[in-house]
C-alpha positions in Angstrom: -21.3 8.1 2.1 -21.9 4.0 4.2 -22.7 4.8 7.6 -19.6 5.3 10.2 -19.2 2.2 11.9 -21.5 0.2 9.9 -18.7 -2.8 8.8 -20.8 -5.5 8.1 -22.5 -2.8 5.3 -18.6 -2.0 4.6 -17.3 -5.7 4.5 -19.9 -6.4 1.8 -19.0 -3.4 -0.2 -15.4 -4.3 -0.3 -16.0 -7.8 -1.4 -18.1 -6.4 -4.1 -15.6 -4.1 -5.5 -12.4 -6.6 -4.7 -14.0 -9.1 -6.9 -15.6 -7.0 -9.4 -19.0 -8.4 -9.2 -22.1 -6.9 -10.8 -22.7 -3.7 -9.2 -19.4 -2.6 -8.1 -18.8 0.0 -10.9 -22.2 1.3 -9.8 -21.0 1.7 -6.3 -17.7 3.3 -6.9 -19.4 5.9 -8.9 -22.0 7.1 -6.3 -19.9 7.0 -3.6 -18.1 10.3 -2.3 -14.5 9.8 -1.0 -13.3 12.6 1.4 -10.5 13.6 0.4 -9.1 15.0 3.4 -8.8 11.8 5.2 -4.8 10.8 5.2 -3.9 7.4 3.3 -0.6 6.5 5.0 1.3 3.5 2.9 3.5 1.9 5.1 6.3 -0.1 3.2 9.9 -1.6 3.7 11.9 -4.7 2.8 10.9 -7.9 4.8 11.1 -8.4 8.4 11.6 -4.5 9.0 8.6 -4.5 11.8 5.8 -3.2 9.4 2.9 -5.2 11.0 4.3 -4.3 14.6 4.2 -0.6 14.0 1.1 -0.6 12.6 -0.2 -2.5 15.6 1.3 0.6 17.4 -0.2 2.9 15.5 -3.8 1.4 15.8 -3.1 1.0 19.8 -2.3 5.2 19.9 -4.9 6.2 17.2 -7.9 3.7 18.6 -7.2 5.1 22.5 -7.5 8.7 21.2 -10.7 7.9 19.7 -10.1 7.9 16.0 -11.5 5.2 13.5 -9.2 3.6 11.6 -9.2 1.3 8.8 -6.0 -1.3 7.9 -6.0 -2.6 4.1 -3.0 -5.3 5.0 -1.4 -6.4 1.4 -0.8 -10.2 1.7 1.1 -12.4 -0.5 -0.6 -14.2 -2.5 -1.1 -18.0 -2.1 0.4 -19.3 -5.7 -2.3 -22.6 -5.3 -5.6 -20.6 -4.8 -4.8 -17.1 -5.4 -6.4 -16.2 -1.9 -4.4 -14.0 0.5 -2.2 -15.9 3.5 -3.7 -14.1 5.5 -0.4 -14.0 8.0 -1.3 -9.9 9.1 -4.5 -10.6 10.4 -2.8 -12.8 12.2 -0.2 -10.7 13.5 -3.0 -7.8 14.6 -5.7 -10.4 16.3 -5.7 -7.6 19.3 -7.5 -5.3 17.0 -10.4 -7.2 16.0 -12.5 -6.4 19.2 -11.9 -2.9 19.0 -15.4 -1.0 17.7 -13.6 1.6 16.0 -10.7 -0.7 13.9 -11.3 -2.2 10.3 -9.0 -4.5 9.0 -9.2 -5.9 5.8 -6.5 -8.2 4.0 -6.3 -8.1 0.6 -4.0 -10.6 -1.6 -1.7 -9.0 -4.2 -2.8 -11.3 -7.1 0.2 -11.0 -8.8 0.8 -7.2 -8.8 4.5 -6.5 -8.9 4.3 -3.6 -6.7 3.2 -5.5 -3.9 -0.2 -4.0 -3.9 -3.7 -5.6 -5.4 -4.7 -3.3 -8.4 -7.8 -3.0 -6.4 -6.3 -1.3 -3.5 -6.8 2.0 -5.0 -10.6 1.4 -5.4 -10.9 0.1 -2.1 -9.2 2.9 -0.4 -11.8 5.4 -2.1 -14.7 3.2 -0.3 -12.6 3.5 3.1 -12.1 7.1 2.4 -16.2 7.2 2.0 -17.1 5.1 5.3 -16.1 8.2 7.9 -12.5 6.8 9.0 -10.0 9.4 10.5 -6.8 7.6 9.2 -6.8 4.7 6.7 -3.7 2.8 6.9 -2.3 0.5 3.7 0.9 -2.2 4.8 2.8 -3.6 1.5 4.4 -6.7 1.7 7.6 -5.2 1.1 8.9 -6.6 -2.3 12.2 -4.3 -2.9 12.2 -1.7 -5.7 8.7 -2.1 -7.1 7.7 -0.7 -3.6 7.6 2.4 -5.3 3.9 1.6 -6.5 2.6 2.7 -3.0 3.5 6.0 -3.7 1.4 6.7 -6.7 -1.5 5.7 -4.0 -0.5 6.9 -0.1 -1.0 10.7 0.6 1.7 10.0 3.4 4.5 7.2 2.5 6.4 5.7 5.8 9.6 3.6 4.9 10.4 1.3 7.6 13.9 0.4 7.8 15.6 -1.8 10.7 19.3 -1.0 11.8 21.0 -4.0 9.8 19.7 -2.4 6.4 23.0 -0.3 7.3 24.8 -2.2 4.5 22.2 -1.8 1.8 22.2 2.2 2.4 23.4 2.7 -1.1 20.3 0.8 -2.3 17.9 2.8 -0.2 19.5 6.1 -1.9 18.5 5.1 -5.3 15.1 3.6 -4.6 13.0 3.9 -1.3 14.5 7.5 -0.9 12.5 8.7 -3.9 9.2 7.6 -2.3 9.8 8.3 1.4 7.9 10.9 3.3 8.8 9.8 6.4 11.9 7.6 7.4 11.0 5.0 10.3 14.2 3.1 11.5 12.2 0.8 13.5 13.7 -1.8 16.1 16.0 1.1 17.3 16.8 -0.7 20.3 20.0 -2.9 18.3 23.2 -2.2 17.8 24.1 0.3 15.3 20.7 1.9 15.0 21.7 5.8 16.0 24.5 5.6 13.5 22.0 4.2 10.8 19.4 7.0 11.4 22.0 9.4 11.0 23.0 8.0 8.0 19.8 8.7 6.7 19.7 11.9 8.1 22.8 12.7 6.0 21.1 10.8 2.6 17.9 12.9 3.0 19.7 16.3 3.2 21.0 16.1 0.0 17.6 16.4 -1.5 15.8 19.6 -2.3 13.8 19.1 0.6 15.1 16.6 3.4 13.0 13.8 4.9 12.3 13.5 8.1 13.8 10.4 10.1 12.4 8.9 13.4 13.3 6.0 15.7 11.0 3.8 17.0 10.7 0.5 19.1 7.4 -0.2 17.7 7.0 -3.8 20.0 7.2 -1.2 23.0 5.1 1.8 21.7 8.4 3.9 21.7 8.4 6.7 19.2 4.8 6.3 18.0 3.7 9.5 19.5 6.3 11.5 17.4 5.8 9.2 14.4 1.8 10.4 14.9 2.5 14.1 14.8 5.0 13.8 12.0 1.9 12.1 9.8 -0.1 15.1 10.9 2.4 17.7 10.2 3.1 16.0 6.6 -1.2 15.5 6.2 -1.2 19.2 6.2 1.4 19.9 3.3 -0.3 17.4 0.8 -2.5 19.7 -0.9 0.8 20.1 -3.5 0.7 16.5 -4.6 -3.1 16.0 -5.0 -3.1 16.6 -8.7 -0.6 14.2 -9.3 -1.8 11.3 -6.8 -4.9 11.7 -8.6 -3.3 11.4 -11.8 -1.1 8.7 -11.0 -4.5 6.8 -9.5 -6.7 7.3 -12.4 -3.5 6.1 -14.9 -3.6 2.6 -13.0 -7.3 2.2 -12.9 -6.8 3.0 -16.9 -4.4 0.6 -17.5 -6.1 -2.3 -15.5 -9.1 -1.6 -17.2 -7.5 -1.4 -20.5 -6.1 -5.2 -19.4 -9.4 -6.2 -18.2 -10.6 -6.3 -22.1 -7.9 -9.1 -22.7 -8.7 -12.6 -22.1 -5.4 -13.7 -20.8 -6.6 -18.1 -21.3 -7.3 -17.0 -25.1 -3.7 -15.5 -25.1 -2.1 -18.6 -23.7 -4.0 -20.6 -26.0 -3.0 -18.6 -29.3 0.4 -17.9 -28.4 0.9 -21.7 -27.7 -0.3 -22.2 -31.4 1.6 -19.4 -32.9 4.9 -20.1 -31.4 5.0 -23.4 -33.1 5.8 -21.3 -36.2 9.7 -21.4 -37.0 9.1 -17.5 -37.8 7.4 -16.3 -34.8 8.3 -13.2 -33.3 6.8 -12.0 -30.1 6.3 -8.4 -31.0 4.8 -9.1 -34.4 2.0 -11.5 -32.6 1.1 -8.9 -29.8 0.5 -6.5 -32.7 -1.6 -8.9 -34.2 -2.9 -10.2 -31.3 -4.0 -6.9 -29.6 -5.6 -5.5 -32.8 -7.7 -8.8 -33.7 -8.8 -9.1 -29.6 
């Protein structure tokens, strides 16, 4: 376990893991992540106020003396594959707090809004003495379900204007939410929207809590933290499923790393010149050869 509060060593360890540098696998095999530290996924459509909600949670938790780590998953720049760092700008007020650690992470093309390295980096954080780990996704529609394979507790953040999308919510995000957060609840239609969500969640075998917040004012944050605490005490039944999902994602990532994408581009460009080219035959031959 790394020394609690040693953010310089932690940053170096995360850089090692994120970039798959020499020694990263040895580091990962040597750490002992604490399974009792909750990983809280915060997802939802763009504009729902996820970063503002994260800010409000940090303020409450850090004031209570808790050590909080945040992985802010930013969209990848199409030019240099780096993070656009939008969340770092929005969370500027948090950077001088000695018990708050924030790291931006580029999606690097991951369809679910989560970098393939997020699982490994969250385990490094779990071995570093934090009380809470918050992971905020970019919010990219139905593929947000990827967060459910990583987080112990998933908060789905919505706004009253999402009312027209209620059926889409039912078929998608309803499946992954542990808590629905109706943010910007001081807007018109917020109460009706929250009630509709409660009706929908009540149709499931186990209803999903719905809480209203105004994150910019800190309203409802205490109640949300209480729900997180209650949810964390009930996650033992999901631990096996979560571990299997994490293992599956890591195995797929390692299998993918065995193939050279640049060579694939060159080979398929050449093979596709053949008038009888068939993509699936090509894949079968190429994967066996590679």
